[in-house]
C-alpha positions, -999 to +999 in steps of 0.1 A: -119-001-193-111-037-203-076-027-212-069-011-179-085-038-158-072-068-177-049-078-148-079-086-127-084-119-145-047-128-144-038-133-108-054-133-074-026-120-052-017-084-046+008-069-069+012-033-059-007-013-033-009+024-023-028+029+008-035+065+019-022+070+054-010+100+073+018+092+097+043+120+102+074+127+123+077+156+146+101+184+137+114+168+105+081+153+095+078+125+070+050+105+055+047+073+035+024+081+006+031+049-013+034+014-002+049-008-029+044-045-029+024-048+003+026-086+007+035-092+044+022-127+043+012-144+010-019-160+027-034-126+034-040-119-003-060-150-010-090-131+005-084-100-016-087-092-053-070-061-067-077-042-099-045-026-113-042+003-136-016-009-161-006+027-170+004+039-135+008+006-116-017+019-090-043-004-075-075+015-083-098-009-065-094-036-039-121-061-031-118-082+001-140-109+014-159-099+046-158-134+060-120-136+054-126-168+034-101-177+007-111-168-028-109-199-050-119-185-084-133-153-100-145-141-133-151-107-150-178-104-176-168-094-211-186-061-207-166-053-176-197-048-156-200-079-135-174-094-112-181-127-094-159-145-068-162-179-053-148-187-018-142-218+003-173-209+022-192-222-009-206-187-016-207-168-048-205-130-046-214-105-073-195-072-069-199-036-080-162-035-083-160+002-091-175+010-057-158-020-039-193-032-028-209-066-028-242-063-046-254-099-042-244-131-024-258-166-030-250-202-022-230-220-049-251-252-045-218-271-051-208-294-022-171-284-026-154-251-035-157-237-070-125-243-089-132-224-122-158-200-136-164-181-168-190-158-185-206-163-218-200-137-246-233-120-237-224-115-200-257-130-190-247-166-182-221-177-156-206-213-156-190-226-124-170-258-122-166-273-088-143-297-069-174-319-066-173-329-103-204-309-112-209-278-134-236-252-127-249-226-152-263-194-136-285-167-152-269-136-135-297-113-147-327-133-135-306-147-106-313-185-108-295-217-117-304-229-152-283-261-155-267-288-133-243-308-155-230-341-140-206-366-155-171-351-150-145-369-130-127-351-102-121-313-101-135-293-130-107-269-135-117-255-170-150-242-182-154-222-214-185-212-235-184-216-273-177-181-288-209-184-309-236-183-282-263-194-306-247-229-305-253-231-267-223-253-260-200-254-230-166-270-229-150-284-198-121-304-186-115-323-153-090-346-137-096-375-162-078-354-189-109-354-211-125-324-228-163-326-226-187-307-249-221-300-233-253-292-251-270-266-230-303-272-248-306-308-236-281-306-206-262-336-218-226-344-228-223-346-266-188-360-267-157-365-246-125-356-265-095-377-256-059-370-268-042-356-237-025-379-211-021-352-185-040-322-171-055-300-198-045-264-189-063-242-214-088-241-242-087-214-269-109-208-299-105-192-333-126-161-341-151-181-363-156-207-336-148-236-360-115-246-344-103-251-309-068-254-294-062-273-262-029-275-243-017-297-215+011-307-191+018-337-213+038-313-235+015-313-265-011-290-280-041-303-300-060-286-328-097-297-329-123-294-357-155-285-338-177-294-367-166-330-368-155-329-331-123-347-340-086-339-336-069-323-367-033-323-354-013-329-323+018-307-319+046-316-295+059-284-278+086-301-255+075-284-223+046-284-199+022-258-212+001-238-188-016-216-214-020-215-251-036-185-270-047-185-307-033-155-325-058-133-344-056-133-382-051-096-385-015-089-398-013-058-375-017-081-345+010-106-356+048-106-353+067-104-386+075-141-383+039-151-387+026-128-415+017-159-436-018-172-436-027-201-413-033-209-377-007-197-352-007-199-315+014-188-285+024-211-257+036-203-222+049-229-198+075-244-175+105-229-193+093-194-187+094-183-224+068-175-250+068-195-282+049-190-314+039-222-333+026-228-368-003-252-363-002-263-399+035-274-399+039-280-361+071-258-363+081-232-337+085-200-357+095-177-328+112-182-295+115-154-270+150-145-257+155-142-220+183-127-198+188-160-179+199-194-193+173-219-203+173-255-191+200-277-207+176-305-216+140-306-226+132-327-196+146-302-172+119-276-161+129-241-150+103-240-123+115-207-108+109-190-142+077-208-152+048-189-167+015-198-150-009-179-172-011-161-206-038-138-219-043-120-252-052-082-250-063-073-285-073-037-277-037-029-264-021-053-289-003-070-261+002-104-245+000-105-207+016-133-187+020-143-151+051-160-137+053-185-109+071-157-089+039-137-091+052-112-117+029-098-144+046-093-178+032-072-207+046-080-241+041-061-274+022-085-297+041-075-328+077-073-316+073-097-286+094-073-266+087-067-229+068-034-225+062-034-187+066-057-157+049-056-123+066-075-095+045-095-071+055-112-039+091-106-030+096-125+002+122-108+025+135-074+014+172-074+024+183-040+010+168-010-010+184+021-025+174+050-046+186+049-082+185+068-115+181+104-125+164+125-098+162+092-077+132+082-098+139+044-094+147+021-065+168-011-066+157-038-043+176-069-031+152-096-020+157-131-007+166-143-042+195-141-067+177-115-087+176-078-082+145-057-089+145-022-102+112-003-098+103+029-116+085+049-089+062+068-113+047+037-130+057+009-106+071-010-136+098-034-126+130-048-142+143-081-129+181-083-131+197-117-135+234-123-128+241-135-093+236-172-087+228-170-050+209-146-027+218-109-031+226-095+003+233-057-002+235-030-028+250+005-029+247+034-054+273+058-067+267+095-062+254+102-097+229+074-093+234+058-127+257+030-115+254+007-085+271-023-069+257-055-055+271-084-035+257-118-028+262-152-012+279-164-044+311-146-031+310-121-059+304-084-064+288-069-096+286-034-111+254-024-128+248+005-151+215+023-160+213+039-195+192+070-204+162+048-212+162+033-178+175-002-188+200-017-164+228-041-174+257-057-156+290-042-167+315-058-144+320-088-121+345-093-093+352-125-073+378-133-047+361-136-014+361-171+001+327-167+018+295-148+011+298-110+006+275-093+031+281-056+025+293-033-002+300+005-004+307+028-034+330+057-036+313+091-031+333+118-050+339+098-082+330+064-096+365+052-088+362+021-065+340+000-044+347-016-010+333-050+000+331-068+034+326-105+037+320-134+061+356-144+056+365-113+078+383-095+050+376-063+032+385-057-004+389-025-024+380-029-061+391-002-086+367+003-115+385+001-149+385+032-170+368+013-198+336+014-178+335+052-181+338+051-218+308+027-220+286+055-208+288+068-244+269+039-257+295+012-267+281-013-242+294-049-244+271-078-236+299-095-216+307-080-182+343-070-175+363-087-148+371-067-116+403-073-097+408-065-060+432-037-056+437-042-018+427-070+006+429-067+043+418-090+072+398-064+091+380-082+119+378-114+138+342-121+128+319-113+099+319-078+085+283-066+086+286-030+076+309-008+055+309+028+044+331+053+026+336+089+038+323+118+017+358+127+006+367+091-004+398+091+019+384+069+047+366+036+050+348+025+082+338-011+089+315-027+115+317-063+126+302-090+146+332-088+169+316-057+185+341-033+171+342-007+143+374+003+126+386+032+105+408+026+075+428+048+050+414+042+015+448+047-002+467+018+014+440+002+036+460+010+068+443+009+101+437+043+117+417+036+147+393+012+165+360+021+181+351+000+211+321+003+233+292-018+219+283-049+238+272-069+209+278-071+171+277-039+150+253-040+121+258-007+104+282+023+102+276+057+086+297+089+081+281+122+089+277+144+058+285+175+077+308+167+107+338+144+113+316+119+131+308+082+126+275+066+136+272+029+145+242+007+153+244-025+172+226-056+182+227-043+218+199-019+210+220+012+210+235+036+184+267+056+191+284+087+176+322+085+175+347+113+170+371+107+141+400+126+158+403+107+191+380+077+184+360+084+215+323+079+220+305+113+218+269+103+223+249+071+230+213+068+220+192+043+238+156+035+230+153+005+208+143-027+225+158-049+198+188-049+174+194-017+155+200-028+120+204+004+100+212+040+107+214+070+083+218+108+088+189+130+077+180+167+079+215+177+067+232+157+094+212+171+124+191+140+129+194+102+128+169+077+115+173+041+126+155+008+120+153-022+142+147-059+141+113-053+157+101-034+127+102+000+144+117+032+129+130+059+152+139+095+145+166+111+168+177+147+173+214+146+177+217+179+197+193+168+224+198+130+223+160+127+221+139+103+201+113+126+186+092+100+168+087+062+167+070+048+136+054+013+137+047+004+101+067-028+093+059-061+109+094-076+108+131-067+106+138-035+086+170-043+067+168-015+041+170+022+049+181+049+025+175+086+018+176+103-016+201+130-027+176+158-019+173+145+016+135+148+015+125+112+009+134+080+026+127+044+015+126+014+038+124-023+031+116-051+055+114-088+060+076-085+058+081-080+021+070-044+021+087-014+007+076+020+021+084+055+008+085+083+033+084+120+023+096+150+044+066+173+048+080+196+074+078+228+053+043+219+042+031+214+078+047+246+089+031+265+061-003+250+069+001+258+106+010+294+098-019+297+075-043+284+101-029+307+127-033+337+104-069+327+096-076+324+133-063+359+140-085+373+112-116+355+125-110+368+160-106+404+147-138+399+127-156+386+158-145+417+178-157+440+150-191+423+149-195+425+187-186+462+185-212+468+158-238+447+177-243+423+149-249+395+172-264+370+148-233+368+127-211+370+158-228+339+172-219+318+142-184+330+142-179+323+179-191+288+174-167+284+144-138+296+166-150+272+194-151+300+221-177+291+247-173+323+268-176+346+237-207+326+226-223+331+260-217+368+259-233+370+224-264+351+236-267+373+267-265+404+244-292+390+221-315+382+250-311+418+264-324+433+231-360+440+224-377+407+215-344+390+223-360+356+227-375+356+193-343+368+177-324+340+195-349+314+183-347+327+147-308+326+149-307+291+162-330+278+135-304+288+109-275+269+125-261+237+111-264+205+131-228+205+142-232+241+155-263+230+174-243+202+189-217+227+201-244+249+216-259+219+234-225+210+248-219+246+259-253+248+275-247+216+296-217+234+311-234+268+315-263+251+333-241+241+361-238+278+372-269+296+384-257+329+369-258+314+334-286+289+337-312+313+322-293+314+289-287+276+289-323+269+296-333+293+268-312+274+243-324+240+255-360+252+253-356+263+217-339+231+207-367+210+223-393+230+205-377+228+170-359+194+170-377+161+171-365+134+195-352+114+166-331+143+154-318+150+189-307+114+193-284+118+163-265+146+180-230+137+191-226+134+229-264+137+234-263+111+262-236+129+282-253+162+277-287+149+290-271+132+320-254+165+329-285+187+323-311+167+343-297+170+379-288+207+376-321+215+360-339+198+388-319+219+413-328+251+395-365+241+396-363+234+433-347+268+439-374+285+419-400+266+439-386+278+472-384+314+459-420+312+447-431+299+482-412+328+499-427+354+476-463+341+483-456+341+520-444+377+518-475+387+499-496+370+525-479+390+553-483+422+534-520+417+529-525+410+566-503+437+581-520+464+603-501+496+602-506+526+623-519+556+604-500+580+625-465+565+627-462+542+596-482+554+567-472+540+533-486+556+502-499+532+475-492+495+471-454+497+463-430+477+485-403+495+505-369+496+489-352+473+515-378+446+510-374+448+472-336+446+474-339+416+497-361+398+473-339+405+443-308+392+463-326+360+471-336+354+435-300+358+423-283+335+449-292+301+461 
């Protein structure tokens, strides 16, 4: 479990998240089963702590503060059982993290937030270092504070127990750059170690506990002899070090460069690279190679690539590191090669496309010069370096193994994915005088790309034949140069969208000048102009089935244009904001659009109807793309979220058909039971089918049988609570009619005799049912009272009548038929 949950102790912010939701579109239904990189606002995740499965990339548990207070520190016990968080509310919380429940909350006693915490090797003691310059030791088993250590200066940002718990020592560091050793037996500071001239960032111990390594932002690491409590060696590392880890002595856990005996350690710092140092000779024996250039001078820090944390994972034989860009990196400890990478906060997502075999990857352009390629199955990420300014758009060739990108650095690049999933840049083209805002790839063959720029020109770039030969494996590390085959001034303002027709013969462009234009690919000649939008056009797309062009505009509309006469065929109105992207889905029969208000809309072309509006994103949706199977859609937004949508139309139709068939079978079974007079089973089935009238008929049939009241009482006692709730609801309706009140009162009487008031109060809708039953029941009682009075008066009259023996002689005491009929009629009607 420790290997799977190691990332819990690395970083506080959310890395990847998969919420389970169920939002679907009508007709061509879609869902979003995965939500990658849900980080709409970075501040939101300071109240949440996620536990990530490093194998699948899924967030298995998510722990969030109930009081929405920011988490300032947290620690997981060595046995993986206890997780403790500290918040700005000066509270410590102990979590049952497997159940996402808080098992205990107590005051931290600190007068300022807790800045650091750690467990001892036995998982029984917890040390907290506060911003109030004090250190508290907690017994998490007996739940009380055992020590209050005073004497530090400023914020205590490091606390570490000695690996040998029998020594009862705690190490700490604060803002005075000193490392203090505390004796827990006497609660006093044994010694303050001084060699660093800047903040101490980490403390690491050898397995025997005899040696300690400290690192700092003063660009040095110090090796300490803990027996003499003195410095053995100070090693200059020429960069601000954020973390240093002592390598284990086992040869299987060391790279080939460090197989010799001695003390070796790994540093991670401002330059964004991992280095292995020989503590005995103060020599760097290994330096990691990176795809981006290192700073030119030792004084220059590559802050955008800095590593903020480093952790040894011996059970997986890996090194885990966290970058300043919130990315989590997993390196093989022996080869120091990157095994897996999880991308964190991505700021604005500007474009997203499916990529790779079977569209198993996505490539994402964020508000940065780097591209990110995610593997959907594992959420592992590659970060592609090449552009020097923000990447604005990407597009993928038909086979999905090559794609093009364009950026503000006025260049376009061609990238290729090999069979192992690794992506490299194979060609670079430059020539635009302003930022390149849009790019489109050829559809039939990997022959050319078309780019549109803020300089109002479009360029057609032909791919050299040598790029095709590189698919066989002879990949050069230096990208080839692309040269523009044709250049044409297409519009009077920025070109925002560009697309290539399915047969590669036509190119369409959309511009800020409110027009879209159709061009011939062969000679870049103008074929026609589409006019009609009132504001700038953001996106243009060819239909995969018909000779139709779709365009979306900042005027909130999207239009369909005929390619023969360049006339507007249809106009779709429904967005209240700019329509940023449009694509054809459902084999060209529907349109899916995204707006600057974060809404997605699904349109049926035949009826001009918006059949579904989806409100998932919180900001502009710049990225919208469907896969080659046309059953999955991916969207990317300025709220930093990427959402996968899956077409579940066939599944829903199959489920609906199965439910309908089941309903027909149940109705037939109910009819058979009624015919066979098996009323007990029929009652349960009628309740299951939610048929009040059939249920009433079954109850009447049961009451008409011999000992019907007892049979009904026995049947109701076997029903579940939800079935009894349904009967109570039906009875409140039946009770409003005097013809059915006898059955309703029979059911209510049985429920009152067998259910306690406490159980009845748990019924759903009990308040409404009682409010409905009381007035009608009182009316029925009044009617019965009047009937009783009338019958007694009739009996009185009968007893006092004097009848003539000669003219009106009645035999016996039986009432005449007219009087009996009159009495029966009065009982049945009110």
